[in-house]
N, C-alpha and C positions, 0 to 999 in steps of 0.2 A: 687630766680629766678629758674625756672624749667630748668633742664638740658636736652638738646636735644641729644638723642643717635646718634652715628655715623652710617653711612650706613652699615658698617660691622656688628655692633651690631644688627641692624634691620634685616639684612639678616640671621644672626645666630639664632635670636629668631624665625623668621618665619620658618626656617628649622626645629627647634626643636618643634614647635607648629603649624603644618600645618592645624590643624582643627580650630585654633583661629587666623585667619589671616585677619580679618576685621580691618579697621582703628581704630575703637573704642577699639578693643582688644589690638592692639599695643599700643595705647595711655594709656590704663589702666595698661599694663604691665610695662611701663616706667614712670608712674605717670605724664603723660602729661595732663595738664588741661588748660582751658581758651584759651587765645590768642596763646599759644604755639602750639596749634593744627594746626595753619596755617603753622608753620615751619615744622611740621611733614608731613603735606599734600604736601609741596614743596619737601621734601626729597623723599617721596614715588613716586612723579611724576618724579623726576630725575632718580631714580632707574628704573622706568618703561621705560623711554626714552633710558636709557643705555642698556636696554635688560636684566637687572639682575632680574627684577620682571615682572610678567604679572598680569594684573588685570582681575579678573573673577567675574563679577557682582560687589559686594561691598567688595570682598576679594582680598588680594594680595598673591602671592606665588613666590617662587624662580623659575626663568625661567628654571633652570637646574634640577628642582625637579618636580615630579608629585603630583597633589592634591590627597587627600584621596579618592575622588570619581571622576571618569572621564568616558567619553565616549570611549569605546574600540571597535576595530574591530578585529574579530577572523581571524588569519592568517593560522591556520591549526595545525596539529599534527606533532611531530617529530618521529624519528625512534622508540622511546620507547612508543609511543602512547600518550605522554603528549600534552595537548592542549595549544597553545600560542596565545597571543593577542598583539596588539600594540595600543598606545594612538593616538587618532585622532587629538588631539590639542597640540602635542609636538612642541615647538618652541625653544628648547635649541640648543646650538651649538655642544654639544657632540653627541655620538651615540644614536640613538633612543632606548628608554628602551624596553626590552623584558619582557613580563609579562606571568608568568605561571598561567593558570587558575585552580583554585581549585573548581571543580564542586561538588555540592551535588547530592545525588541520586534523589532528587525531581526537580532538574533543567532540563529544556528541552535540547534536543540534539542540539549542536551548530556545525556549519560548517563554512568553510572559507567564509568570506564576511559578516557574521552576525555581527550586531552592538548591543552592550549592554551597559547598565550603570553598571559600576563595582566599587567595593570598593577595594582599593589598600593598600598593606602593603609592605614597603621596605624590601627586602630580597636578598641582593646582593650575587650572586654566579657566577660561570663561565657560567652557562647556562641562567640565568635570573637576572633581577635587582629587580623585584617585583613579588608578588603573587597577584592574583585577585579573588574576589568572585563576582558572578553575583548577581546584585540587580533586574534587569528586562531587558527584550529584548526591544530594542527601534526601531528596524527596520533592514533591510538588505541593499543590494545594491539598487541603483535606480530602481524603478519599471520598469519591462520589459514587452513588449507585442509582440505578433506575429500577423501580419496582412498583408493586401494587400496594396501596395503603389500605390497611385493615384497621378500622376504628375499634377502640376498646373503651372501657369505662373511664380510664385515665390515659389520655393520649392514644397510642395505637402502635402498630408495627408495620414495617415495610418488608414485603416479600419480594426478594430480587427476581428479576425476570431471566437472569442468566441460567442457561441449561445446566451449567456445572456448579451452581451454587444453591444450597438449600438453607443457608444461614439467614435468619431473620434479624432485623434491626429494630431496636426499641425506640419509640418516639415519645417524648414527654408531652404533657398536656399543652404547654406553652410553645411547643416547637412544631406543631402540626401545619402551620401556615394556612389554616382554613381548609385543608384537604378533606374530601369526603370519602366515605367507605367505598372501596372498589376502584378508586381513581388511580390513574397512572401518575406517578410522581418522581421527581428527582430529589434525592436526599444526600446530605453530606455528613460525614462523621462529626459527632459532637463530643469533644473531649477525647482524652487518650483512651486507647484500647485497654480494657482491663483483662486480667488473666482469667477471671471468672465471669460467668453470665454472658448475656447477649450484648453486642456492641450498641452504643447509643447513636442516634442520628437526629437531624432536624430537616424538615422539608424546605427545599429552596425553590422548587418550581412545581406547579400543577399542570399536567399535560393532558388531562381529559380522560375519556373512556378508552381503556386499552383494547376493547373488543371492536372498536370502530376500524373499518378497513384502512382508512387513511393514517391510522396510528402506527401501522406496521413499519413503514420506512422511518417515521419520526422516532420510533424506539431505537432503531439502528443508528440514526444520526446522533442521538443523545448518548447512547451507550458507548459508542466508539469515539466520541469527542470530535465529530466532523463539524467544522465551522459552517453554519448554514445562514449566517447573517452578515452582510457586508457592513463594515463601519461607515459612518456618514462621510468621512473624508475620502474613502475609496469610491463610493458612489458619486460624490461630487466631482472627483477627478475624472471618472469615466464619462459623466454627463457633459463635461466641458470639452471632450475630445471632438476634433473636427475631421471630416473625411480628407484623405491624402490627395494631393494633386499629382499631375504627371511630371512635374519638374524634377529632374534628376533621376527619372525612372525610364525603363524601356516600355514603350507604348505597345501593349498587347491587346488593346481594346478591339481590334478587328479580327483577332484570332478566335475561332468558334470553340472556346473551351467550354466544357459542360461539367456539371457536378452530378454524380451518381451516388445516392445515399439510400438508407432505409426509408420506407414511406413515412415513418414517424420521426425522422431526424430532427433534432432541435437546433442543430447548427450545420453549416456547410463550409468546411475549412479546406477542401481539396477539389481541384478541377483538373481535367485532362483533355488532351487533344493529340491525335496521331496523324502524321503526314508521311507520305512515301519519301524516302531519302533521294534527293535529286542527283547525288553523287554517283556517276556511272561505275565507280570502283566498288560501290556497296550495293550490288544488284539485289533486288527484293528486300532491301533493308528499310528501316523505318526511323523516323525521329519522333520520340515520345515526349510530349510536353506535360509536365506536372506542375501546376501552380498551387501554392499554399498561401493562405491568408497571412499578411504581413503584420503579425501581432506585435513584433518588436517595435514597430513604428508608434504604437499606442501605449505599450507597457514598457517604459524606459527604466534602466537600472536605478535603484534607490527611490523610486516613486512609491506612493501609497499603494497603487495598483500592483506594483512589483512585489512589495513586501507581503501583501495579502495573497498573491498568487503563489509565491514561494512557500508560504505557510500552509496553504491548501495542497499544493503539490500536483493536484489533478482534479478533474471533475469526478463526481461519484454518481452513478446511474442506478435508479430504482425503477420498478415497474410503473410507479405513479408519479414520479418526480425526478428531477435532476438537481444535484447540488453543484453548481458550476464553479470553475476555477476563477472565472472572470464575470463581472456584472453583465447584465443582459444588454446594456448599451453597446458593449463590445462583442460578447459571445453570440448574441442574436441579431446584431445590426452591423456595426462598422467592420467587424472581423468575419462576418458570414458572407460567403460569396453568392449573394442572391442573384437570381436571373435578371439580366438587363440593367444591372446597377454597377457603376464603376467602383472597383475595390482594389486597394493596395495588395500586392502579393510578392512573394519570392518564388520565382519559377526556375525550373531546370529543364533544359533540352537534352535528351539522352539519345544518342545514335546507337542503334543495334543492328546487327547483321541478320541474315535470313535464319540463322540458327539461334537467334535470341541472345547472342553475346554482346555485351555493351562495348562499343568501340571507344567512345569518348562522351563527354558531357560538358555542359557549361551552365552556370547559374546567372540569373538576372534579377534585379530588383525592379519590378514592373507595376503597371496599372492595367487591369484586365476588366472585362465585362462578360459575365457568364452568358452563353448563348441559350442555355436551358438548364433547369433544375429537374433532374430525372430521378426515378427510384429504380432499384434493382429489378423488381418484378416486371415493370413495364418495358425495361430494356431487354430483359431475357425473353419476354413474350414476343417482342418485335423480332429478335433474332430467330426465334422458333417459328416465325411466319405469321404472327398476329400483332402487327404494330397498331397502336392506337393513333388517334389524330395528331397527337403531339410528337410522337417519335417518328412516324412515317416520313415526314419531310427531311429528317436527319439521317436516314439510313445510309445513303450512298456516301455522303461527305464526311460524316462523323462516326456513326456506329460501326459500319463495316471496317474501316481502318483500325478502330480500337480492337476489334476482335481478331483482325489479321495480325496485329502486333502481339496480342495476347497469345495466339497460337505459336508464334516464334519464341516467346518467352517460356512457354511450356516445354519446348525442346531443350532449352538451356536448363530449366528446372530439373528435367529428367536426368540430365548429365550430373547436375550438382547434388541431387538426392537429399533435399531437406527432409526432416522427419515428417512422415505422412500419417499422423494419428487420425483416427476416425471416431470421434466422440461427439455425437449430436448435441447441440446446444438447446437447452430448454427455454421456452418463452412463455411467461405467465401473462395471460390475457385477462384484463380487468373489464368489468362492465361499467356502466355510467355511475354506479354507486361506489365504485372502488373495490368491489368484491371479485374474487377469482371466478371467471366464467369458464375457463378451460386452461389446460396446460398442454402446450404444443411443442413439438420439436422443430426448430428452424430448418427450413430446407436450404441446402447449400447449392447455390446456382453458379453457373459459369460467370455471371455478372459479378458475383462476390469475388470469385477467384481472380478475375481480371483486374479489378481495382486493387486487390491485395498485392498482386504481382507488380503493378505499376508503383505502388507505394514502397514496396520492398526495394525496388530498383532505385527509387529516389532517395531512400534512406542510405543505401550503399554509396550513392554518388556524393551525398553530403559528408559522410565519414571519410571517403577517399580524398575529397577536396580539402578538408580541414587538416587531414594528415599531411598532405602534400604541402600545404601552406604553413605547417608546423604551428597550427593554432590550437590553443586549449579547447577541449570540448568534453561532453559527456557521452561515453559510449554506452550502448545497450549490450550488456554482457550476459551470456548464457554459457556456463561452464559444463563440461561433460559430467556424466554421472560418477559418483564415487564407486570404488570397488565393492563396497558393502551393498550398495543399492543394486549394482549390476548382478551380484551373486544372488540377491533375493529375486530379481527378475528371471535369472537363469533357472532358479528353483521352480517358479511358476510355469515357465516354458517347458521344462522337463516333465512336470506333472501333467501338462497338456499334450505330451507327445511331440513337442517341438524342440528345436535346438537353437541356442544362441552361442555362436562360436567363442572359444577362449583363445588366449595366447596371442592376441593381436591388438594393435591400436584400434580402439572402438571408433567406428564411423557410423553416421546416420544410416548409411546403406545397409549395415548389418541389422540394425533395428527394423528398417523397412522390410527386409527379407523375412524377419520374424513376423511382422504384422501381416505381410502378404500371405504367409503360410497359414495364419489363423483366419484370414478373411473368409466369410461365409460359413464358418464352422460354429459349433456351439460355444467355442472358446474365444470367439472374435472379440466380444466386449471385454472379457477378462484380460486378454493379452494387451488390448489398448489401454485399459485402466492400469494394469501393472507397469506398462511402459511409461505412462504418464507419471506414476508414483516414483519411478526411478530417476526422473529428471530433477535437476537442481532448479532453484527458483532464479529467474532472471533478475538483474538489478542494474543500476546505473553506477558508472565509475569513470574517473578521468583517464584511466589507463585501459588499453585495448587488450582484452583476453579472448576476443572472438565470440562468435555466436554459434554454439554447437547445434542447436535445434534447426537453425536455418542453413547450416553448413556454409557459413560466411566468415571470412577472416576479419572483417571490420564492419560494424553496423552501428548506426546512430539513429535516434528518433528525430525526424524532421517534419513529418507530415501532419501533425495534430497539435499545433501550438495553442489552439483555443482551449484544449482540455488537458494538456500535459506541459508542465513547466520545463521538463527536459528538452522538449522540442523548441521552446522559447530560447533556451541557452544556446542550442545549435544555431538557431536563426541569428542570434546576436553574434555568434562566432563567425558566421558567414558574412554578416554586415561589416564587422571589424576587419576581417581578412581581405575583403574586396575593397575596403575604403569607401563604402556607400553612405556614410554618415556618422554622426557622433552618438548614435543610439545603439552601438554595438556592444560587445562584451566589455564590461568595465573592469578596472583593476580589482575592485572588490569582488566581482564575480569570479575572477581568476583565482584570487587568494583563497576564496571560500568554496572552491569547486568540489573538493572532497566532502566537505560538510553538507553542501547542497545535494550531492549524490546520495548521501546517507539519509538526509531529510526526505527527499522525494521518493526514495525506495521504500521508506517506512510508510509514507502517506499512501503510496500505491497499495501496499499490503493491507493497510487499514481500510481502504475503500473496498478491496476484494473481500475482506472478512465481513464488512458491513453489508455488502451486496449479497453475499452467501447467506448470512443470517436472515436477511429480509426474505429471500427466496424460501428458506426453511419455514419461516413463520406463515407466509402466504400458503405454502403447500399444506402445512398443518391445519390452517383454517379451511382449506379446500376439502381436506379429508375428514374434518371433525364430525361430519354427519354420517360418516361411514364406519364408525367404531363398531366392531363386531364382525365386519365383513372379512372374507378371505381374499388375500391378495397374493400375487406371485412376484418373485424377484430373484436376485442373485446376490450371494455373499460378497461384500465389497471390502470388508475389514474384520480383523480378529484382534481382540484385546483381552486382558485378564478378566475384565468385568463384564464382557459380553461380546456379541456378534453384531456387525453392522450389515444391513441389507439395503441394496438399491432396488426400489420397487419398479416394476416394469412400466406400469401405466403412466406414472408421473415423473419417474426419475428421482423421487424423494428418497432421502436416507432415513432409515428407521433402525432402531436398536432392539436386539433381543437380550435382555438382562441374563447373565449367566445363571442366576438363581432359578430361572424358569426353564432351563434346558433339561428336559426329561427328569429321570429319577435317579441319576447317578452323578458322581462328581466328575467334572471335566478338568483335565490338566492342560495348562497353557504352555505351548512351545513357541517362544518368541522367534527362534531362528527359522522354523518352517512356517510360522504364522498359521498354526493349527490348534484346535482343541481336541483332546482325545478322551473318550469316555473310559473311566476307570474299570467298569465292569464289562461292557460290551466291546470296548476297543474301537468304537465308531469314531471316525475322524471327521471333524468339521473344518473345511478349508476354504480358501479364496476361490471364487468363481462357481461354487456349487449352486444349483438351482434349488429354490425353497418355496414352500407354500406357507404363508403366515396368516395369523388373525390379528387385525388391528385392535389393540387393547386400549390405547390412549393416544389422543391427539391434542396437544396443548398449543393453541395459536400464539399465546403470549410469549412462550419460550421458544416455540418452533420445534418442540420435541415430539417424536413419534415413537411409541413403544409397541412392539408386536410380539406375538407368541409363536414359536416355531411349531408348525403342524406336520410338515413333511420335508425331508431332506433327500433330494434326488429321487423323488417318488416313494421314499421309504417313510412310512408313518412313524412319527416320534412319540414315545410314551409321554403322557401328560401327568402333571402332579409334582409336588416338591421332592427334592432329593432325599433319599433315605439315609444317607451317610456320606462320609468323605471317600470311602472306597479305597482301593489300592491302585497305585500307579500302574498303567498298562505297560507291558514290556515293549521296549523299543531298542533299535540298534543305535548305540551311542558312538561307536567307532567312527562311522562315516561323518557324524555330526562334528566330532572333535577335529577330524581331518579338514573338514570344510571350514570350520571356524578358524583354524590355524592359517589357512590360505587367505581368508578375507581379512585377517588381522595384519597382514603385511602393510607396511607403510609405503605409499607411492609418492614419490617426489615429483611434483610438476615443475617443468621449466617453462617460464613465460618469456616469450620473445617480443 
């Protein structure tokens, strides 16, 4: 007769063999066969009813133990920077297990609320009961949307503000959160998504009137999940920070370093000073000093400030507000190089020759006192012969040497040939009520270019120093364009009567030659836009793959640690490699460098998207009272569903839906980026001049819809299409040949 094990024996075996807890595994372990399996099933059922076992599909496990694989929710990091999670299916009577996550360098960055499938190992300590390894991410918190609430007789609906979404969400009567009709709300998914009908939601936050000017950036902040509130512990830590003293630092307080920033700058994190090199061997050479706020002194590894800064990755700038990476006590005070105030800094002295070539450099951890806080406009006016009372006394000792060193650096720049794109930057000007009063293009002054050249040189010096010291760091990487993107650029160039050479290693000099050939012509803006589109997106990485756009072998961000976490990492690396203190790069920083690079590259893109969306909404609001007006522009994009137009006056992007294009069917050619009329053979392509009528401007979404009136002065027929038409004839041989060439795989060798 088969012996049936006791309940205690079953529980002990399951505890020792958590991966073999199916009923057949238990039966095999105790030699249970035949009819005895019925008794085993009864015992397992009783243990389940008593709460001592839980059934998971066909397996059993101790209710007080975790399975080897479980769904986990990330709860955040502790003071040491260790990431912890909790099991979502815990049903035991004891304390909920605390799981220390052991992330690999290849794992994605995880934050509080992320849900993953994890492999668990028991590891009982005072801090945690298990360690976890990520298998895969399975989702985050319930999906959230930002939209306008529309009240109904029972509950209401949420109309998303995303331009690309027209799906409404149903809100039940008890889930409105007191929202009023027309109010901007944040809602989250309520219950699982059904296959039929509209998704259900509940209101979690009321954000006020969506038409209010100040709501524009607020929409972007919520829509893109940008943290805009500092936790209490972060603010407390910042408030307790004290100014640094001169002990252990190079005393630079007598050096007349000056800050030069935009007139409305919210922080001042870089200062500069130039002196003639006294070395007779370096005739007409200079020593350029660049001093940067010593953020690493205040934001130390593993602190609350550090974790919050890493999570944010960077500051995000909107026309009416900034969402800073650091609390104001640091960003606007202790780490801002205010005039006449002692401030901790990391400074680099760079010797250049008369041709602008860097001879050598040296870094210092210092204490400085800014001699003056200046803005670009007043400095440029002074150099142009109209100094104001503040700048006039500084001309001989400070301003003139700065510009002399800048002139030398421009010689070296001409030899290096970084990419010289000419794309004016828009500036949205708001009135006192937050409404758009005008849209201007920022003027590029020599004062801007001068500070940029100094900062580029300092960033190169930081990268070279850390490479020489074999220190870990984050490089700013910008790789060359892909063959496919280059071929697309070549197509645009050929259509404009220009040539981009083939069969050679691409250099920025080749692209500059193309840009110079288009300068001043009607294709100037088109070639600049097409060249920009051909570029890859820059990112952060612990390995050095060079910076193509700047034509530099090694480049790192060092000059803006107040607003970029990457710069803070570089500062810590400099502190550690020079032995300047115990607030340098930590072992945790080094171990998670790849993860940090991915995290801050992602947050940078998030900020860029949010800033762009905000600009679109402001421009739509600015143009909303001009619906029906005729505007001019240039075609900037072609898609299956329509044509994108960049309007001349504001630089706003508008769309012409393909259904409104004349009275014929238009065939889309992805390779040539054109639309061709099936009846007339008319071709719509990039860069063509157009006249359009503004049909719709939606400030809440930022969408602009226009109707095409004229293409290159050719009047377009109005009205709906009369049919699909026949495809226009085209030469396919050349297209196939071209496609075959661009399909070749190019193997990059990284040194």
